[in-house]
N, C-alpha and C positions, 0 to 999 in steps of 0.2 A: 788699392791699388784692388783691382779691376780679379773678381772671385768667381768662374766658372764652372757647372757644373756639370758634368755627362751624364745622361741615363739612374738618376739619382744616387746615383754609386759612385764615382771618380769626380776628382774634381782638379783643378788645375789653377796655379798660380806662375809667375814668376819663382817662387820658392817652394814650390811643391810638386807630388807627383803623385799617380794616378795610377796604380801598377796591377801600371798594369801592361807532203809530198817532196816534204827537207827529211836535212838531217835535225828535225827541231818533232817539239809538238803540233802536231795538227789537232783543229778542230774536231768535236768529238760531233756526231752529226745529232747526238742525243740532249747535249747541251752543255756539255763542256769546252774550256775555250783557252786559249793560249793567247800571249805575250813576249814580247823580248825584255829586258829591262830588270834581270837578277843581278847584273852583272857587277863582281865586288864580292858576293855570297862564299860563304868558305865550304870547298867537298869536304870537307870533313882533312883537308888539312893533305891529301897526297899528289893532288893535281892533275885529279882525273886518273893516272896508270895504278894498275893495281899493286901492291907494296911487295915486297919477296916473302913465302913466308915468315922466313926469320926474321921481318920487322913488322910481320902481324902481332897480333892477339886474339883471341877468341871474340868472337858476337855476343850479342848482351842474351841472347836466345838458345845460340847452339841445340838447334833443330837437329836431331839425329833420323835415321831410315830411310829406304830406299830414294837412291837416285836415277833413276831410269824412269825418261819422262815415256807418257803417251803418244802412241802417233800424231800426227799431224788430221784437223779434222777438212773437210772440206775448204776453206777459209786458207788453207795454208799454215793454219796458227797452232800450236803445240801448247796446252796447257797447261802450269806452272804451277803445287802447291805453293801457298805465304810456306808453309814448314821448310819449304825443300832445303837441306842442307846445303848446297850454295851458295844459296843466300845473305847477305850479311845485313845485318839490323843493328844498327846503334844509337844510346839512346837510353833514354829511360820511357820502357815498351813494355806495354802487360801481353807478353811472351805467351799467358797461358790463355787467351782470352779464348773461346769457343769456337769464335765462328774465322779467327784471323788473329794476327796482333794487332794489338791496337795501338795505335799514336796521339798522346796528349799532347803531353808538355812539348812546348816551341823545339825547332834545332834540332827532333831525332830525322835519321836520315840512314836509307836503306839502301844498298847500292847489287848489282846485278850484272853479272856478267855472263855473256855468253858469244855462242859463235851462229849469226844471221845477220838477218838485212831489216829486221823491225820488234819492237815491241809492244804491248798494250798490259795495262791494269787494270786490276779489280778493285773496285776499294766501295765499301760500305760509307757515306759521309752521315756527318750528324750536324753539320751546317743549316743552320734558316733561312738562309737566302739573303739576308738585309746586309747594309751595308759595315756592319756590325759583327756580321756575324757567318758571314760567307767566307769558305776556307779555300789557302789558296798552298802551292805547293812548288816548288825550284826542280827544275830536271837538267841536271848537264847531262850533256854524251858526250866520252869519251874525251873529259877533261873542257872542255869549251863552255866558256860563259852560258850561268844558269836562263830559262825561259821561267814563262812563269805560268805553272796552270791552276787554273779557277775549277772548281767541285761543287758540287751539287749533288743534294739527299736522290736527287731524283735521276742521277745517272751512277751507271754502276761500271762502263767502262770506259776508259779512255787509253788511245793513241798516247805513247811515251817516247818513240822514235818511228819515224815509216822510211823506206827509199836507201836503207843506211849499203854502202859494199856489204857484198859479201865479206866474211871477215869476225876476227872475233873485238866486241865492243864492251863498253859498260855505259850503263846508265848509274844514276843517282839519283834517288828523288828525297829531297829534303823538305821536311816540315815547318813552315813560316810563322802559321797561328799559336796562339796557347790552347790551352783545353776548354779554356770556358770564358772566349771572349768577350767583353762588354758584360759580365757580371751572367754574362748566358752556361747556363750551369754544363756542361758537356759540348756546347755546340763546335768546340772543335775539333770534339771524335769524329777518331778518323780509323778504322778497319781494314789493315790490308786482308782480302779476301785470295787473292792468288795476280800470277801472272801472266801473260798468253804470248808464245813466243813464236814469233814467222826465222827460221830457221831449226840446226844442227844439233846445238847442245847447248846445255850451261853449265856453264865454269865456273869454278873457286873464285869469289867475292873475297876482297882482302880489305880490310882498313889499318889504317897505320895502329902502334905496337905501343906509341905513346897516348897515356888516357887524362881527358883535365876533367874535371868537374866542376859547372858552376852552379850557383843558386842562388835565388834572388827573386825579384820584381818584377816591375812593369822595363823597366830601363835591361834586362836583362832577358827580357821579352823581346827587346826590341821596338816596344809602340811606338808608332808614328816615324820610324826611320827614314819612309824610305819618300818622306816628306820633309823640305827645307824653306821655310818663311821664316820672317821679319818679327812676324803677326802671328802669333800662335793662337789666340784668345781666340780666333777667329776660324780652326783647324780642330776642329774633334776626331775622337778615333773611330775610325773603321779598320776594318782587317787586312782591305787593300794595303793598305801603310805602317800595316804591324809586318817585320821581318825578321825574326829570331836568329837570322841565321848570317845576319847586316848586326847584333848587336856586340858588345865589343867583345862579351866570353867565345863566339863562333870565330872571332875576327882573329881575337888569341891563339886557337886552338891552331887554326889557318896558318899564325904566322912563324907555330911552332914545331909543325909539322907532326900537330897531335888528334886525338879521334874525341871529339867532344860530344858533353851532354851538361844538358841543362832540367834543372829543377825551381821551375821560376811562375809565379802567377803575380800577373797585376792585380796593384791596393792590398799587397801581406806582407803582414811586420813581421819581426822578433818578437815579441810582444802584446802588439796588438795591431789592429789592421789596418787602413788609410780612415780618420773620422774614427773611431771607433768602430769601424761598421764591425758583424756576424760574418761565421765563417770561421775554419781555420787559421792558425798562422802557421809561418814556416816551418816552423820544429813539428808542427803535429800532422804537416801534411808532404814531409818530407818521404818518407815512406810509404805513399802511393805510387801506384804503376799509374792511374788518370784521377785524378783528382776532383772530387766533385762523385766520384764513380764510387755506388758502395760493394757495388757486381765485381767493380775488377780486383784484382789480385795485389796480393802485400809486395814490391819491392824486397829483390833479396839483394843486401849490399854487394853481397863473394857477386854478384855478376856481373858490377863491371866497378873494376878497385882502380882510383883513378894516384897520379905521380901527383896530383893537386889539386884542391878544392879550394876555388874563389867563391868567397862571399859577400857577397855587397846588398844588406838586409838593413834597413833602418830607415830607408826614406819615409816609409810610411809611418812607422811612429812619431817622427820629429816632426812630421809637415802641419801637423794642426795640431795644436793646444792640447794638452793632457798626457802627453809622457810620462808614465813614471820610469825615471831614470834606475833607480832602485833595483826594480824588478827589470826594465829591459836589461842590467848589466848582468842579474845573475840569470836571464832565460839565455843573453846569449852565450855564459860561459856554459851554462851545462850544454846546451845544444854545441861548441864546440866538445867538451869531455865525451858525449854521443857519437860527434864525426869522427873523434880520435877512435876510441872501441874497434867503429867497424873500418879507419882503416888507421891503422899503426903505421906503417913507415908513409903515410903523404904529408906532403906538404900542405899547410894552410893557410889562408890568405886570407884577413878579414880588411875589406875592402867599404870603404864609403863616398858619396858623391854619383857624379856632380850637381844632382838636383834641389841641391837644399843650399840657406844661404839665412846668413844675420839677420835679415831682415825682415822675414814673417816667417813663422805668426810675429809680428812683433815683440818686441823684446825679450821674447823667446829662446835670442843666439841660439838658433838651434844647429847651423855648421858648427858653430866651435863645439856643444854639448855632445852631438853626435860623435864628432871627432872623439871628443875625450873619452867616452861612453865605451865606446867600438875598442881604442887602447886600454881602456882600464880591462875589458876580460879577455883580452890577447895578457894582459899583463899576470892575470887572475892564473892563466894559464902556464904562463911561465915560470910564475912564480907557485905551483905544481910538479916543475920540472918538464912540460914541452917544449924545449926551445922551436921546437919546428914551427912555430904558429909566429903568423907575421902581420903590421900593419900597412894598409895602403892607402892612400888619401886619394882621391881624382878633386882636385879643383873645381868649383865653380862654374858651371857652364855659361857662352855665353853665346848669340847670337851670331848664324839661326838657326834655328828651334824646327823638332820634328810637332807632330801634333800635342797639344796644350801642354806644352814649353817643355818636351820631354828633349832626349837629347839626339841630332841629329846627325846622317850619316857621317860625317867629320869630324864629332865629339866622338864618338863610340870610337872611329877607326886611332883616336888619340886616345883613346883610355884602354884600348886593344895594344900597340904599344908603350904603355908603359906599363900594363899588365904583364904583358912579354919580359920585357928584360929585366922586371922582379924574378918572373920566377925565371930566369934563364937562369940568373946568380944563383936561385934556391935549388934547383936540381942540378945544377951545373949543364945542363944544356945548352946548345954549340945553333 
């Protein structure tokens, strides 16, 4: 079987994973670019219209302070601080970062509602400008299908919406790329420095009351999801084709009208990383706001208490020879116990698939054993009195694929529908 290695870090085969002038964005003269093609990505489950106050939860940052904006400058724009209380932040975000809220994990989002005709973003980007380390964001205006914004470390200001009709509007900015794409530490990081408003007022933005969290690897990162091919060995990782907002987790949240948060990092496992690679495992970075960034603040789980946590971790443990199955079950069971301490009432779903098979590694029965060991961790928690832990298997995928044999958009959609069905049942949601 053919095996392809990328950047000396992530390898792929059939059976293994490397986890890893209009009402739209305009070209920025200093380097930002935009394009359409974000259709299908979630907008946090609200369809672009802000939930009513009774339907909304608090955002993860909870900024307080003055709400009065400065007078407009000569160009007609008002400066809006990133910490303005009316701005809605969702996902795993470092809200305490001195320069502004810092985004690392994929799928994080920001909602800005305003009365006006235009909005600009001020962003500090940490991308490297390469095909494997350029950052992209989805931008949705008033519930429309998102367009794609490419950002650069050399650029700070980006038009998000221009020449809108006077009145109330909402812009949703969604992070597509993971924190350390292609193994480049912190190259996916972005710091929100503020916004610039062409208009009269900033309005209170709100997100859905329902909350979901997805913990995972490259599958949850949406690695390669923007590509659909029958020849995945010929297409390797690019950030242009990674989109955490088209991962099954984000799509599940959209199907259930829920807020979405992802704690996901390509190549990571429960007991060991891909091929025994260095770095923190999922349980070890779970409380990070920005993985690989020692200057970032620790995450406080009380900031985002989900109705359900869905875990899909194990592909990297089992996709190459050498997994210690006893250790895997021990680490998984301990992680479940830790999560239960943070979220006493949440449903916890332990998922596996769809990238493993019993064909590789040869003789390892990776798919059979991974399912058995995830089920063993679930059974251990149930036996310990935790009945709100559940097992979910995503069947092995088939063609077409994304980059490096990762799930295509069609496969991610099928996974989302399966996850949504289970969550509706366990949570009693319509």
